[in-house]
C-alpha positions as CSV (number, residue, x, y, z in Angstrom):
1,M,126.4,-47.0,-70.1
2,T,128.3,-45.4,-67.5
3,T,128.6,-46.8,-63.8
4,Q,126.9,-44.2,-62.1
5,V,123.6,-45.6,-64.5
6,I,124.2,-49.4,-63.4
7,T,124.7,-48.4,-60.1
8,S,121.7,-46.5,-59.8
9,L,119.7,-49.6,-61.8
10,I,120.9,-51.6,-59.3
11,K,120.0,-49.7,-56.1
12,L,116.5,-49.3,-57.6
13,A,116.3,-53.3,-58.9
14,L,117.1,-53.9,-55.0
15,A,114.9,-51.4,-53.5
16,A,112.1,-53.2,-55.7
17,I,112.5,-56.5,-54.8
18,F,112.7,-55.3,-51.2
19,V,109.4,-53.6,-51.6
20,A,107.7,-56.8,-53.0
21,I,109.4,-59.1,-50.2
22,T,107.5,-56.6,-47.6
23,L,104.6,-56.4,-49.3
24,L,104.7,-60.0,-49.5
25,F,104.9,-60.0,-45.8
26,F,102.2,-57.9,-45.5
27,V,100.1,-59.8,-47.3
28,I,100.8,-63.1,-45.7
29,Q,100.7,-61.2,-42.2
30,S,104.0,-62.3,-41.3
31,R,105.5,-61.6,-37.8
32,Y,108.6,-60.5,-39.4
33,T,106.9,-57.6,-41.6
34,L,107.7,-54.5,-38.8
35,P,111.3,-55.7,-38.1
36,L,112.2,-55.8,-41.6
37,A,110.6,-52.2,-41.9
38,A,112.4,-51.1,-39.6
39,I,115.4,-52.4,-40.7
40,F,114.7,-50.7,-43.7
41,A,114.2,-47.4,-42.2
42,V,117.6,-47.6,-40.2
43,V,118.9,-48.6,-43.2
44,F,117.9,-46.0,-45.7
45,A,118.2,-43.1,-42.8
46,V,121.9,-44.2,-42.6
47,Y,122.1,-44.1,-46.4
48,A,120.2,-40.5,-46.3
49,T,122.3,-39.1,-43.9
50,G,125.4,-39.8,-46.1
51,R,124.5,-39.0,-49.1
52,I,123.2,-35.3,-47.6
53,A,126.5,-35.4,-45.8
54,R,128.6,-35.8,-49.1
55,K,126.6,-33.5,-51.3
56,G,126.7,-30.6,-48.7
57,L,122.9,-30.4,-48.8
58,L,122.5,-30.0,-44.7
59,K,124.3,-26.9,-43.4
60,L,123.8,-26.7,-39.8
61,S,125.2,-23.5,-39.2
């Protein structure tokens, strides 16, 4: 397996763990659910912005 495959599998596993924890918080109606979702949204936005900038998919001209 290449490094890219392993890295993508690790990211997928971390995302799955996060989704499971968030769903658990929603089920037990924890007060930490919305802050956790907000933090995830910010982290995802920063990651996606960096990925778009690196790949050159976003052209602002």
